[in-house]
BALOBA-1460 file (C-alpha; in Angstrom, 3 decimals):
// residues 180
<rec num="1" residu="m" x="103.300" y="90.356" z="71.790"/>
<rec num="2" residu="a" x="104.868" y="86.894" z="71.790"/>
<rec num="3" residu="i" x="108.615" y="86.605" z="72.123"/>
<rec num="4" residu="a" x="110.343" y="84.092" z="69.898"/>
<rec num="5" residu="p" x="112.412" y="81.461" z="71.724"/>
<rec num="6" residu="p" x="116.108" y="82.370" z="71.963"/>
<rec num="7" residu="q" x="118.271" y="80.646" z="69.393"/>
<rec num="8" residu="l" x="121.731" y="79.171" z="69.737"/>
<rec num="9" residu="a" x="124.509" y="80.045" z="67.296"/>
<rec num="10" residu="s" x="123.776" y="76.838" z="65.430"/>
<rec num="11" residu="g" x="120.317" y="78.217" z="64.662"/>
<rec num="12" residu="n" x="118.634" y="75.717" z="66.962"/>
<rec num="13" residu="t" x="116.379" y="76.995" z="69.682"/>
<rec num="14" residu="l" x="117.120" y="76.240" z="73.315"/>
<rec num="15" residu="p" x="116.040" y="72.740" z="74.359"/>
<rec num="16" residu="e" x="112.307" y="72.544" z="74.981"/>
<rec num="17" residu="s" x="112.978" y="71.176" z="78.473"/>
<rec num="18" residu="l" x="114.892" y="74.353" z="79.355"/>
<rec num="19" residu="l" x="112.200" y="76.591" z="77.871"/>
<rec num="20" residu="a" x="109.557" y="74.655" z="79.808"/>
<rec num="21" residu="s" x="111.543" y="75.137" z="83.026"/>
<rec num="22" residu="i" x="111.781" y="78.870" z="82.375"/>
<rec num="23" residu="r" x="108.058" y="79.135" z="81.635"/>
<rec num="24" residu="a" x="107.241" y="77.124" z="84.768"/>
<rec num="25" residu="g" x="109.266" y="79.489" z="86.937"/>
<rec num="26" residu="s" x="111.730" y="76.789" z="87.983"/>
<rec num="27" residu="f" x="114.506" y="79.342" z="88.466"/>
<rec num="28" residu="e" x="112.422" y="81.831" z="90.478"/>
<rec num="29" residu="s" x="113.691" y="80.578" z="93.826"/>
<rec num="30" residu="w" x="117.354" y="80.685" z="92.817"/>
<rec num="31" residu="d" x="119.496" y="83.488" z="94.168"/>
<rec num="32" residu="a" x="121.599" y="85.547" z="91.764"/>
<rec num="33" residu="q" x="124.823" y="83.661" z="92.447"/>
<rec num="34" residu="r" x="123.265" y="80.255" z="91.768"/>
<rec num="35" residu="l" x="121.580" y="81.489" z="88.586"/>
<rec num="36" residu="l" x="124.808" y="83.083" z="87.313"/>
<rec num="37" residu="a" x="126.845" y="79.979" z="88.147"/>
<rec num="38" residu="w" x="124.353" y="77.833" z="86.236"/>
<rec num="39" residu="s" x="124.374" y="80.272" z="83.283"/>
<rec num="40" residu="i" x="128.167" y="80.356" z="83.172"/>
<rec num="41" residu="e" x="128.341" y="76.556" z="83.321"/>
<rec num="42" residu="k" x="125.821" y="76.219" z="80.487"/>
<rec num="43" residu="f" x="126.855" y="79.094" z="78.206"/>
<rec num="44" residu="h" x="130.502" y="80.040" z="78.850"/>
<rec num="45" residu="p" x="132.417" y="81.153" z="76.788"/>
<rec num="46" residu="r" x="129.452" y="82.524" z="74.761"/>
<rec num="47" residu="l" x="128.082" y="84.375" z="77.776"/>
<rec num="48" residu="v" x="128.921" y="88.083" z="77.595"/>
<rec num="49" residu="l" x="128.183" y="90.781" z="80.176"/>
<rec num="50" residu="s" x="127.174" y="94.161" z="78.819"/>
<rec num="51" residu="a" x="127.946" y="96.532" z="81.685"/>
<rec num="52" residu="s" x="126.836" y="100.152" z="81.598"/>
<rec num="53" residu="f" x="129.109" y="101.235" z="84.481"/>
<rec num="54" residu="g" x="126.409" y="103.723" z="85.366"/>
<rec num="55" residu="a" x="124.056" y="101.338" z="87.115"/>
<rec num="56" residu="p" x="124.874" y="99.574" z="90.395"/>
<rec num="57" residu="e" x="123.254" y="96.301" z="89.292"/>
<rec num="58" residu="g" x="125.770" y="96.027" z="86.440"/>
<rec num="59" residu="m" x="128.634" y="96.259" z="88.912"/>
<rec num="60" residu="v" x="127.011" y="93.633" z="91.148"/>
<rec num="61" residu="l" x="126.656" y="91.248" z="88.191"/>
<rec num="62" residu="l" x="130.236" y="91.905" z="87.115"/>
<rec num="63" residu="d" x="131.531" y="91.184" z="90.629"/>
<rec num="64" residu="l" x="129.496" y="87.982" z="90.985"/>
<rec num="65" residu="m" x="130.458" y="86.724" z="87.533"/>
<rec num="66" residu="q" x="134.158" y="87.446" z="88.046"/>
<rec num="67" residu="r" x="134.100" y="85.522" z="91.338"/>
<rec num="68" residu="i" x="132.530" y="82.516" z="89.600"/>
<rec num="69" residu="e" x="134.489" y="82.636" z="86.329"/>
<rec num="70" residu="p" x="137.183" y="85.293" z="85.978"/>
<rec num="71" residu="g" x="137.339" y="84.736" z="82.216"/>
<rec num="72" residu="v" x="133.803" y="85.943" z="81.487"/>
<rec num="73" residu="r" x="133.796" y="88.494" z="78.688"/>
<rec num="74" residu="v" x="132.790" y="92.040" z="79.650"/>
<rec num="75" residu="f" x="132.036" y="94.919" z="77.322"/>
<rec num="76" residu="t" x="130.574" y="98.393" z="77.534"/>
<rec num="77" residu="l" x="129.214" y="100.839" z="75.012"/>
<rec num="78" residu="d" x="130.943" y="104.202" z="74.740"/>
<rec num="79" residu="t" x="128.402" y="106.426" z="73.058"/>
<rec num="80" residu="g" x="130.839" y="109.325" z="72.850"/>
<rec num="81" residu="r" x="128.884" y="111.125" z="75.567"/>
<rec num="82" residu="l" x="130.036" y="109.305" z="78.707"/>
<rec num="83" residu="p" x="131.123" y="111.363" z="81.717"/>
<rec num="84" residu="q" x="134.725" y="111.115" z="82.900"/>
<rec num="85" residu="a" x="133.561" y="109.303" z="86.045"/>
<rec num="86" residu="t" x="132.434" y="106.376" z="83.869"/>
<rec num="87" residu="h" x="135.836" y="106.112" z="82.203"/>
<rec num="88" residu="d" x="137.473" y="106.244" z="85.648"/>
<rec num="89" residu="l" x="135.221" y="103.427" z="86.887"/>
<rec num="90" residu="i" x="136.089" y="101.271" z="83.871"/>
<rec num="91" residu="d" x="139.785" y="101.713" z="84.735"/>
<rec num="92" residu="r" x="139.115" y="100.813" z="88.378"/>
<rec num="93" residu="v" x="137.282" y="97.646" z="87.309"/>
<rec num="94" residu="r" x="140.171" y="96.657" z="85.044"/>
<rec num="95" residu="d" x="142.621" y="97.149" z="87.914"/>
<rec num="96" residu="r" x="140.514" y="95.409" z="90.565"/>
<rec num="97" residu="y" x="139.497" y="92.321" z="88.582"/>
<rec num="98" residu="g" x="142.349" y="92.107" z="86.090"/>
<rec num="99" residu="v" x="139.709" y="91.853" z="83.390"/>
<rec num="100" residu="t" x="139.754" y="93.283" z="79.908"/>
<rec num="101" residu="v" x="136.760" y="95.532" z="79.502"/>
<rec num="102" residu="e" x="136.054" y="95.795" z="75.805"/>
<rec num="103" residu="v" x="134.890" y="99.282" z="74.889"/>
<rec num="104" residu="v" x="132.578" y="99.273" z="71.878"/>
<rec num="105" residu="f" x="131.987" y="102.466" z="69.913"/>
<rec num="106" residu="p" x="129.334" y="103.502" z="67.407"/>
<rec num="107" residu="d" x="130.313" y="103.836" z="63.768"/>
<rec num="108" residu="p" x="132.068" y="107.241" z="63.665"/>
<rec num="109" residu="n" x="130.777" y="108.018" z="60.164"/>
<rec num="110" residu="d" x="127.188" y="107.502" z="61.305"/>
<rec num="111" residu="v" x="127.726" y="109.726" z="64.359"/>
<rec num="112" residu="v" x="129.296" y="112.509" z="62.276"/>
<rec num="113" residu="a" x="126.466" y="112.387" z="59.722"/>
<rec num="114" residu="m" x="123.832" y="112.438" z="62.478"/>
<rec num="115" residu="v" x="125.433" y="115.364" z="64.332"/>
<rec num="116" residu="r" x="125.957" y="117.355" z="61.115"/>
<rec num="117" residu="s" x="122.324" y="116.982" z="60.126"/>
<rec num="118" residu="g" x="120.669" y="117.273" z="63.536"/>
<rec num="119" residu="g" x="123.160" y="118.755" z="65.983"/>
<rec num="120" residu="q" x="124.917" y="117.320" z="69.012"/>
<rec num="121" residu="n" x="121.770" y="117.320" z="71.160"/>
<rec num="122" residu="l" x="119.183" y="116.328" z="68.552"/>
<rec num="123" residu="f" x="117.689" y="113.743" z="70.916"/>
<rec num="124" residu="y" x="116.009" y="116.556" z="72.895"/>
<rec num="125" residu="e" x="113.969" y="117.627" z="69.856"/>
<rec num="126" residu="s" x="111.670" y="114.647" z="69.202"/>
<rec num="127" residu="v" x="111.055" y="110.997" z="69.900"/>
<rec num="128" residu="e" x="112.146" y="110.140" z="66.358"/>
<rec num="129" residu="k" x="115.471" y="111.942" z="66.795"/>
<rec num="130" residu="r" x="115.998" y="110.291" z="70.184"/>
<rec num="131" residu="q" x="115.386" y="106.893" z="68.604"/>
<rec num="132" residu="l" x="117.797" y="107.713" z="65.778"/>
<rec num="133" residu="c" x="120.476" y="108.759" z="68.266"/>
<rec num="134" residu="c" x="119.956" y="105.635" z="70.390"/>
<rec num="135" residu="r" x="120.008" y="103.406" z="67.328"/>
<rec num="136" residu="i" x="123.304" y="104.864" z="66.102"/>
<rec num="137" residu="r" x="125.055" y="105.267" z="69.462"/>
<rec num="138" residu="k" x="123.712" y="102.243" z="71.380"/>
<rec num="139" residu="v" x="121.615" y="99.704" z="69.513"/>
<rec num="140" residu="e" x="123.764" y="99.162" z="66.403"/>
<rec num="141" residu="p" x="127.004" y="98.744" z="68.428"/>
<rec num="142" residu="l" x="125.208" y="96.305" z="70.758"/>
<rec num="143" residu="v" x="123.928" y="94.296" z="67.820"/>
<rec num="144" residu="r" x="127.435" y="94.204" z="66.311"/>
<rec num="145" residu="v" x="128.717" y="92.605" z="69.523"/>
<rec num="146" residu="c" x="125.898" y="90.053" z="69.438"/>
<rec num="147" residu="v" x="126.633" y="89.228" z="65.807"/>
<rec num="148" residu="e" x="130.373" y="88.946" z="66.487"/>
<rec num="149" residu="q" x="129.561" y="86.614" z="69.374"/>
<rec num="150" residu="r" x="127.543" y="84.578" z="66.849"/>
<rec num="151" residu="s" x="124.425" y="84.981" z="68.889"/>
<rec num="152" residu="s" x="121.100" y="85.114" z="67.140"/>
<rec num="153" residu="v" x="119.414" y="86.420" z="70.274"/>
<rec num="154" residu="l" x="119.203" y="90.141" z="69.712"/>
<rec num="155" residu="p" x="117.380" y="92.953" z="71.472"/>
<rec num="156" residu="r" x="114.003" y="93.308" z="69.789"/>
<rec num="157" residu="s" x="114.373" y="97.102" z="69.952"/>
<rec num="158" residu="a" x="117.409" y="96.769" z="67.702"/>
<rec num="159" residu="f" x="115.211" y="96.056" z="64.731"/>
<rec num="160" residu="e" x="112.066" y="97.918" z="65.773"/>
<rec num="161" residu="g" x="113.891" y="101.231" z="66.187"/>
<rec num="162" residu="g" x="113.202" y="101.436" z="69.911"/>
<rec num="163" residu="t" x="115.575" y="102.634" z="72.571"/>
<rec num="164" residu="p" x="117.756" y="100.485" z="74.842"/>
<rec num="165" residu="d" x="115.555" y="101.617" z="77.756"/>
<rec num="166" residu="g" x="112.804" y="99.349" z="76.512"/>
<rec num="167" residu="m" x="114.849" y="96.363" z="75.362"/>
<rec num="168" residu="y" x="113.602" y="92.869" z="75.716"/>
<rec num="169" residu="f" x="114.885" y="89.828" z="73.899"/>
<rec num="170" residu="g" x="113.648" y="88.211" z="70.739"/>
<rec num="171" residu="t" x="115.199" y="87.375" z="67.419"/>
<rec num="172" residu="g" x="116.129" y="90.221" z="65.153"/>
<rec num="173" residu="m" x="118.212" y="88.967" z="62.309"/>
<rec num="174" residu="e" x="117.061" y="91.737" z="59.923"/>
<rec num="175" residu="l" x="119.384" y="94.330" z="61.466"/>
<rec num="176" residu="a" x="122.100" y="91.755" z="61.999"/>
<rec num="177" residu="g" x="122.054" y="91.057" z="58.267"/>
<rec num="178" residu="q" x="122.369" y="94.761" z="57.520"/>
<rec num="179" residu="l" x="125.506" y="95.015" z="59.681"/>
<rec num="180" residu="h" x="127.516" y="92.466" z="57.694"/>
């Protein structure tokens, strides 16, 4: 399946020269710090880090980005099912880096309706119920952040009903339009 080129807030796609460089693998030899520094230079302040606080690679990215540009925006999704250790880690990150970690929540009305109709652990019952739970607790809040950031680059799973585990990027303005 072809992936549509990412679009800028203005609706224009990224410059063809940049897309050609990506396709040609021009950035393959760059280490993480160089690639992040380039990304921050090109896209700050629109660049936003979505950190799960449950995966080490998210903490590595956060550390590298904060060393390069301490003002980079950081957010996390609180699905309502996070362990206390995650909340403690968020507090430690705030203290260590002096950064505001924005905590984004799902729509409480949607969560209540889902739990009332399917139970707290409905996601164990079927793939469809797992996708519903992920859409309500993870995908829709993530898309809201993207829309608020005025980004038209959205996770393709956000409008195909997939789970965040399988996200890859494409344009998905259908769901974004539904969130307004």
